N, C-alpha and C positions, 0 to 999 in steps of 0.2 A: 609628173602632173602636180603643179602647185595646188594649194586650198583656193578654193572659188571665195572671191570677196562678195559680203551681201551690201549693197547700197538701198539704204533706207530713204523712203519718199514722204516728207511731212512737212509742215505748214505752223508757221508760230505766227502769233498777231505782233505785230510793232508799230505802236502807235495806232490803233486803230484798223490799221492794213494787214492782210492775209501775205507773207512770205512762204513760197514755197522753198523750199531747199531739198537736196539731196546729201546722205551723208555716211560716210562708210570709216571704218577703222576705228581703234581703239580712244574713246575718247581719256584715257589717261595718258597718252601719248600729245605730243607738241602738235597745236592745231593749225591745220594749213585751210585758209580761206580763197577758194577760187571764185572770181567775179568775171563774168562774160562782158563783152561789150556788144556794139550796136551792129546791127540787130540780131539777137541771138539767145539764149538762155543757158542755163546752167546744163542742158542734153548735151551740148558743146564736149563736156568735159566725161560722159559717160565711160570712156576707156581709158582715161588718164586715172581716174579715180581709184580704181583695183590698184594702181601701179604704187600709187604715192601711200595707201591706206595701209600699205607694209610698216610705214615707219610713222604714220602720221593719223590724227585725226580730222578728217577732211571734211569740209562742208562748200558745197557748192549752193546759193540762193542766185533764184531767178529776183532780178532786180526788178522793183516797180513798174508795174507798164509791159513786162516783159513776162516770157514764159506762162508758168501754171500762177505765179504771184498774182496781187490784185492790180487791176487796172482801172485807176477812176479816174472820171474824167476832169478835162484841164481845168475847169472849175471849180474843182474840189482838191487838185492838188499840182502846185506848179513845179512842173516836169524839167528841176536845174539840179547841176550837179551838187551843190550846196543840201538841196532837199535829198537826192539820191544817196549821198554820203550819210547825211545823219540816219536815213534808213538804214543803210549798211550799217553803220555806229550802233545802233540800235537793234541790229540781230546780233 
């Protein structure tokens, strides 16, 4: 029986917006970022992360407006691919 992989649940502030993410694996290993699609969240990777964590530092954020990340109004945040990309890059 293999070792149990611990998945940590964290939040980081990116440009004034809280981004929830899941993290597993050794931070000294190469990073592997898992990005979900619409409509979903990082939860979809909960079974995949332990497998990847053997060889990678795995990060799975919830995009803005999804899962446990901030969901600002459309008046205060323009939900475009460009803005979501900027947020992920800031992450």
